[in-house]
C-alpha positions as MATLAB code, in Angstrom:
seq = 'MSQYAAIREEPFSVESETTMEETLMAHNNRTLHSMLLIVLNIAAGSLFAATAGFNVLVVDADTLAPIKGVDVVGWFSNDNGWKAWTESAPEYVDKKTTDEKGFCHVAGETNTGETGVNIHYPPQGYYPNSFCIRHQFSQKPVFPLMRWRPTDLVITALLQRVMHPLPLFVKRMGRCIGSDAIDNNGKYFACDLVKGEFLPPFGKGEIADVVFSCPPQEYIGEGFNGRNRRAPRYKNTVVAIFPGDEANGIQSVSVTNQQALLKVREALENGYQRKLSFSESMAYDLQHREGLDSGKCYCFRIRTERDEAGRIKSSLFGKMYGDPVFLLDGGDRWTQKVGGIVFLYYLNPTPNDRNLEWDRKSNLCDKPGKLEMRINHSPMLLP';
ca = [
      99.728   -1.617    6.177;
      96.287   -0.792    7.422;
      93.399   -2.676    5.865;
      91.980    0.699    4.835;
      95.191    1.924    3.215;
      94.323    0.227   -0.067;
      91.174    2.275   -0.390;
      91.893    5.255   -2.580;
      90.098    8.433   -1.566;
      88.241   10.161   -4.423;
      88.642   13.913   -4.629;
      85.498   15.948   -3.762;
      83.529   16.982   -6.885;
      81.038   19.893   -6.823;
      79.908   18.910  -10.307;
      78.908   15.383   -9.213;
      76.842   16.731   -6.247;
      75.035   19.209   -8.545;
      74.157   16.434  -11.004;
      72.665   14.315   -8.210;
      70.519   17.222   -6.981;
      69.245   17.914  -10.503;
      68.377   14.250  -11.020;
      66.543   14.129   -7.691;
      64.601   17.316   -8.498;
      63.634   15.983  -11.929;
      62.384   12.758  -10.347;
      60.373   14.679   -7.759;
      58.866   16.890  -10.458;
      57.794   13.867  -12.487;
      56.227   12.268   -9.383;
      54.460   15.521   -8.469;
      53.160   15.857  -12.037;
      51.788   12.312  -12.010;
      50.118   12.835   -8.642;
      48.629   16.102   -9.859;
      47.105   14.355  -12.902;
      45.628   11.670  -10.644;
      44.175   14.283   -8.298;
      42.745   16.262  -11.203;
      41.089   13.159  -12.646;
      39.653   12.224   -9.256;
      38.452   15.782   -8.755;
      36.957   15.849  -12.226;
      34.989   12.695  -11.533;
      33.885   13.350   -7.968;
      34.352   16.943   -6.871;
      33.770   19.241   -9.816;
      30.667   19.145  -11.966;
      31.017   18.194  -15.598;
      28.565   18.538  -18.459;
      26.138   15.723  -19.176;
      23.655   15.806  -22.025;
      21.235   13.512  -23.777;
      18.381   13.500  -26.262;
      14.821   12.788  -25.144;
      12.357   11.097  -27.485;
       8.680   11.267  -26.468;
       6.319    8.827  -28.191;
       2.789    7.454  -27.885;
       2.959    4.259  -25.785;
       0.574    2.377  -28.096;
       1.467    3.585  -31.599;
       5.078    4.733  -30.919;
       4.274    7.857  -32.948;
       6.371   10.913  -31.915;
       4.588   13.574  -29.870;
       5.275   17.227  -30.608;
       5.157   20.063  -28.094;
       5.794   18.096  -24.898;
       7.442   20.057  -22.071;
      10.379   18.014  -20.798;
      12.378   18.673  -17.629;
      15.891   17.228  -17.455;
      17.601   17.254  -14.050;
      21.247   16.726  -13.087;
      22.169   15.965   -9.473;
      25.258   17.004   -7.529;
      26.965   15.927   -4.316;
      28.549   18.764   -2.347;
      30.405   16.484    0.085;
      31.025   17.871    3.565;
      29.037   21.007    2.724;
      25.893   18.851    2.879;
      25.903   19.496    6.648;
      25.172   23.181    6.094;
      23.705   23.530    2.606;
      21.891   21.463    0.017;
      23.606   20.470   -3.193;
      22.579   22.370   -6.310;
      20.447   20.520   -8.840;
      20.691   21.725  -12.405;
      17.456   21.733  -14.397;
      17.058   22.127  -18.142;
      13.576   22.643  -19.621;
      12.936   21.954  -23.294;
      10.025   21.237  -25.657;
       9.939   18.394  -28.173;
      10.035   19.178  -31.899;
       7.959   17.665  -34.713;
       9.957   14.444  -34.497;
       9.366   14.150  -30.745;
      12.979   15.046  -29.861;
      14.626   17.585  -27.615;
      18.111   17.883  -26.076;
      18.734   18.632  -22.404;
      22.088   19.278  -20.718;
      23.390   20.298  -17.329;
      26.239   20.083  -14.827;
      26.611   17.083  -12.515;
      29.422   15.633  -10.434;
      27.656   12.318   -9.755;
      26.465   11.358  -13.232;
      22.933   10.855  -11.908;
      20.391   12.397  -14.253;
      16.780   11.975  -15.263;
      13.700   13.189  -17.105;
      10.331   14.357  -15.802;
       7.157   15.052  -17.784;
       4.877   16.702  -15.246;
       2.412   18.269  -17.665;
       1.804   16.068  -20.723;
      -0.342   17.212  -23.671;
      -4.096   17.015  -23.287;
      -5.341   13.461  -23.657;
      -2.241   11.830  -22.119;
      -1.322   10.631  -18.642;
       1.876   11.846  -16.959;
       4.541    9.229  -16.334;
       4.285    7.409  -13.022;
       7.890    8.222  -12.081;
      11.006   10.051  -13.152;
      12.996    8.266  -15.859;
      16.470    7.998  -14.330;
      19.852    7.403  -15.920;
      23.228    6.924  -14.288;
      26.235    7.831  -16.443;
      28.945    5.235  -15.794;
      31.818    6.668  -17.849;
      33.263    9.478  -15.740;
      34.760   12.601  -17.306;
      38.545   12.591  -17.736;
      40.589   15.784  -17.473;
      40.782   17.916  -19.589;
      37.638   16.714  -21.481;
      35.002   17.509  -18.853;
      32.009   15.637  -20.288;
      30.141   12.572  -19.104;
      29.925    9.792  -21.671;
      28.304    8.564  -23.815;
      27.511   11.844  -25.531;
      24.918   10.352  -27.910;
      22.507    8.939  -25.311;
      18.767    8.825  -26.159;
      16.130    8.382  -23.420;
      12.669    7.378  -24.634;
       9.560    8.461  -22.729;
       6.316    6.567  -23.387;
       3.091    8.495  -22.812;
      -0.238    6.696  -22.310;
      -3.425    7.945  -23.864;
      -6.480    8.740  -21.741;
      -9.129    6.644  -23.497;
     -12.316    5.740  -21.604;
     -12.117    6.891  -17.973;
     -15.193    6.229  -15.852;
     -16.334    6.181  -12.194;
     -15.324    3.049  -10.302;
     -15.683    1.633   -6.797;
     -12.180    2.191   -5.385;
     -11.222    1.315   -1.825;
      -8.229    0.500    0.353;
      -9.756   -2.438    2.157;
      -8.687   -4.042    5.400;
      -7.748   -3.660    9.040;
      -6.192   -5.702   11.819;
      -8.857   -8.154   12.967;
      -6.528  -10.042   15.286;
      -4.821  -13.397   14.806;
      -6.740  -14.947   17.702;
     -10.056  -13.789   16.249;
      -9.115  -15.250   12.856;
      -8.096  -18.555   14.477;
     -11.407  -18.690   16.327;
     -13.242  -18.089   13.033;
     -11.759  -21.176   11.406;
      -8.519  -19.427   10.327;
     -10.209  -17.350    7.624;
     -12.076  -14.110    6.974;
     -14.101  -13.039    3.936;
     -14.774   -9.793    2.041;
     -17.763   -8.421    0.153;
     -16.041   -6.438   -2.620;
     -19.252   -4.789   -3.860;
     -20.016   -3.281   -0.460;
     -16.399   -2.957    0.627;
     -17.059   -4.799    3.898;
     -15.822   -7.818    5.822;
     -18.391  -10.528    6.334;
     -19.642  -11.268    9.870;
     -18.398  -11.538   12.508;
     -15.934   -8.854   11.398;
     -18.212   -6.634    9.321;
     -21.566   -6.180    7.610;
     -20.805   -7.747    4.254;
     -23.325  -10.117    2.694;
     -21.673  -12.042   -0.141;
     -18.210  -13.611    0.108;
     -16.472  -12.480   -3.078;
     -13.040  -13.462   -1.744;
     -12.113  -15.595    1.258;
      -8.688  -15.159    2.862;
      -7.436  -18.335    4.526;
      -4.541  -18.196    7.004;
      -2.787  -21.599    7.202;
      -0.370  -22.358   10.066;
       3.003  -20.655    9.989;
       5.833  -22.507    8.274;
       9.043  -22.990   10.255;
      12.079  -21.904    8.199;
      14.926  -22.396   10.706;
      16.751  -20.944   13.684;
      18.079  -17.436   13.320;
      19.461  -14.672   15.502;
      16.767  -12.503   17.052;
      18.826   -9.311   17.293;
      20.067   -9.995   20.837;
      22.674  -12.549   19.789;
      20.307  -15.329   20.808;
      18.957  -17.895   18.437;
      15.222  -18.002   17.909;
      12.823  -19.766   15.530;
      11.816  -18.004   12.302;
       8.514  -18.491   10.473;
       6.863  -17.756    7.152;
       3.339  -16.323    7.055;
       1.017  -17.191    4.180;
      -2.430  -15.971    3.146;
      -4.410  -17.792    0.458;
      -7.001  -15.793   -1.516;
      -9.908  -18.018   -2.567;
     -12.629  -16.874   -4.967;
     -15.782  -18.926   -4.339;
     -18.838  -19.351   -6.560;
     -18.713  -20.086  -10.264;
     -15.588  -21.707  -11.673;
     -15.065  -18.668  -13.924;
     -14.455  -16.504  -10.841;
     -10.882  -15.917   -9.811;
      -7.776  -13.766   -9.960;
      -4.697  -13.558  -12.166;
      -1.486  -11.574  -12.336;
      -1.188   -8.948  -15.072;
       2.134   -8.292  -16.769;
       2.879   -4.555  -17.015;
       5.272   -4.085  -19.931;
       5.418   -0.279  -19.743;
       6.959    0.440  -16.358;
       6.525    4.188  -16.932;
       2.740    3.784  -17.156;
       0.513    5.534  -14.658;
      -2.437    3.365  -15.718;
      -1.214   -0.131  -14.884;
      -4.324   -2.094  -15.893;
      -6.682   -0.530  -18.443;
      -8.938   -3.525  -19.062;
      -9.563   -6.810  -17.249;
      -8.726  -10.015  -19.040;
     -11.704  -12.044  -20.215;
     -10.424  -15.516  -19.300;
      -7.596  -17.310  -17.531;
      -8.591  -16.699  -13.903;
      -7.517  -19.062  -11.123;
      -9.590  -19.784   -8.049;
      -6.711  -19.605   -5.547;
      -3.608  -17.466   -5.173;
      -1.100  -17.557   -2.295;
       0.834  -14.641   -0.818;
       3.778  -15.257    1.539;
       6.111  -13.135    3.602;
       9.164  -13.965    5.688;
      12.570  -12.427    6.342;
      15.645  -14.089    7.806;
      18.778  -12.586    6.281;
      21.095  -14.674    8.455;
      19.415  -17.752    6.954;
      19.750  -16.344    3.412;
      15.967  -16.359    3.274;
      13.905  -13.515    1.845;
      10.352  -13.903    0.632;
       8.276  -10.763    0.551;
       5.246   -9.052   -0.848;
       5.542   -6.913   -3.980;
       3.762   -3.550   -4.100;
       4.569   -3.314   -7.811;
       2.494   -6.320   -8.880;
      -0.905   -5.953  -10.526;
      -3.898   -8.287  -10.643;
      -7.336   -8.399  -12.208;
     -10.192  -10.437  -10.780;
     -13.636  -11.705  -11.740;
     -16.533  -12.185   -9.276;
     -20.269  -12.920   -9.135;
     -20.440  -14.843  -12.375;
     -23.923  -16.011  -13.372;
     -24.941  -18.426  -16.127;
     -28.064  -18.958  -18.199;
     -29.986  -22.213  -18.448;
     -27.659  -23.465  -21.171;
     -24.626  -22.956  -18.918;
     -23.292  -19.958  -20.815;
     -21.900  -17.041  -18.792;
     -24.580  -14.404  -18.514;
     -22.826  -11.776  -16.376;
     -19.729  -11.119  -14.277;
     -18.140   -8.204  -12.425;
     -14.511   -7.288  -13.059;
     -11.924   -5.442  -11.009;
      -8.214   -4.991  -10.363;
      -5.747   -4.879   -7.471;
      -2.599   -2.769   -7.344;
       0.091   -4.473   -5.296;
       0.163   -7.573   -3.119;
      -1.915   -7.449    0.068;
      -0.022   -6.035    3.051;
       0.054   -8.346    6.073;
      -0.872   -6.866    9.458;
       0.868   -8.947   12.136;
       0.091   -9.234   15.835;
       0.788  -11.419   18.878;
       4.131  -12.596   20.231;
       7.426  -10.908   19.362;
       8.500   -9.712   15.939;
       9.889  -13.146   15.062;
       6.741  -15.157   15.832;
       3.911  -12.747   14.960;
       1.014  -14.154   12.961;
      -1.310  -12.582   10.394;
      -3.980  -10.540   12.145;
      -5.414   -8.952    9.013;
      -4.511   -7.581    5.601;
      -4.831   -4.355    3.623;
      -5.220   -4.159   -0.162;
      -6.204   -1.570   -2.755;
      -8.825   -2.621   -5.300;
     -10.903   -1.127   -8.102;
     -14.302   -2.595   -9.095;
     -16.471   -1.848  -12.107;
     -20.070   -2.377  -10.879;
     -21.472   -2.637  -14.423;
     -21.924   -6.338  -15.357;
     -19.683   -7.586  -18.179;
     -17.846   -4.262  -18.498;
     -14.115   -5.020  -18.366;
     -13.058   -1.349  -18.551;
     -10.995   -0.502  -15.442;
      -9.737    2.982  -16.367;
     -10.726    5.110  -13.375;
     -11.323    8.823  -13.954;
      -9.784    9.668  -10.507;
     -12.668   12.072   -9.884;
     -15.802   10.014   -9.186;
     -15.485    7.274   -6.580;
     -18.540    5.080   -6.029;
     -17.235    4.168   -2.558;
     -18.260    6.626    0.154;
     -15.488    5.528    2.568;
     -12.528    4.722    0.320;
      -9.650    5.157    2.774;
      -6.216    6.307    1.645;
      -5.947    5.599   -2.076;
      -2.508    6.983   -2.964;
       0.307    4.558   -3.668;
       3.980    5.368   -3.165;
       5.648    5.374   -6.570;
       9.363    6.161   -6.487;
       8.976    7.564   -2.936;
       6.101    9.872   -3.937;
       2.372    9.344   -3.235;
       0.341    9.093   -6.446;
      -3.317    8.458   -7.247;
      -3.342    5.791   -9.943;
      -6.190    5.531  -12.478;
];
C-alpha cells in the first residue's frame, strides 16, 4: 500500500469555501474600519481645523481691577502643509470687547492649536502689552468631537497704567573701537552718560560715569571650528565699573510682569554694586553656552555728591534695557576679542528724581541712534 493511501480525501464543499471568504471579508472590513478611525483622528488633529475658544480677562496690572471696554483680538493659526509653497495659511481672527467684569470670549478655527491674544489699542491711560499673549493647546481634538481642549481656558492680560511720563535722555550708545585700540588704552574704555560720549581718546566725553574693562579671554577648551578641525575656544568678558562715590553703581531689576511695555518705572534708591560682569561664549560641542540676555533690565546711579556731614546730597538715576552687545573683531570667529559694545540706556538729568517713565516723545539726546528693541520679533519703542 502506498504511504498516501491511508489519507482519506475530503469531498469538496462549496459551503466551507463561502464561509472562509465571508470570514476574510469581515476581518478586512474590521481592519479597514480601524484604519479609517486612525486616519480620521490624525486628520482631525493635523489636517482639518477644529474649534478652539477661551475667555480673556483684562485687569489693571497694579490693582488687578477688571477693565471694561477693552478691544481684544484673538487669533488662531493654521498650517496648510504642502500648500504653503503656493499660498499662505489662513489665520482666523475674532474681535471682542470686555464686559463690566473684564471678560470676553473669543473662538476660531485652528489645526495647530496655536492661539493668542493681542491688545493693540488699550483704553486711554494704559500702555499696550509688549507682546502677544500666546497659548498652545496640547489636547488635540478627537473625532467626532472637533474641539481643542480644555474648553474652560482663561487667559489674563495685565495692562499697565501710564502714570508720570517725562522727557529723558535716551541713547543707544556704542560702536566698535577696535580690540587693539582698547588693549593700547590699558584694556578699558569709559563713557560719559550725561553727554552720551566716549571719553578720550575715543570720544569727547568729560566725566567717566562708567568704565568698561576688558580682561584677557578665558580659554574654555578645544572644539571643532566648523571645518572638522579642532581649535581653541574662548570666553569674552566685559566688566562695568562705576567710579566715584560708593553709592554709585548698577543693579539688576526683576520684571515680574512679562507683558509689561514699561519694564522699569522707577529706579531703586539703594542696593547698587560698583562692578558687574557680562560674559559671552558659545561652544555647543563642549556643552558650553554663556550668552548675553536682551531681556534683562538694570537701573544705575551716577554722579553722587555728599554734603559736609557725609549725607547724600544729589545723584542721577537711569536704566538699561538688555545686556550690552559685544562687538568683536580681529582673528577668526573663534578667537575674536571685544572691540566695543552697544547698549541702550535712559537717564533722568534731574538730580534725585528716580522717575524713569519716558514719554516716548521728547528725547533730550540730539543723536539717540536706533532706539527700538525687538520684542517677540517686532521692533518696539519702550518707555
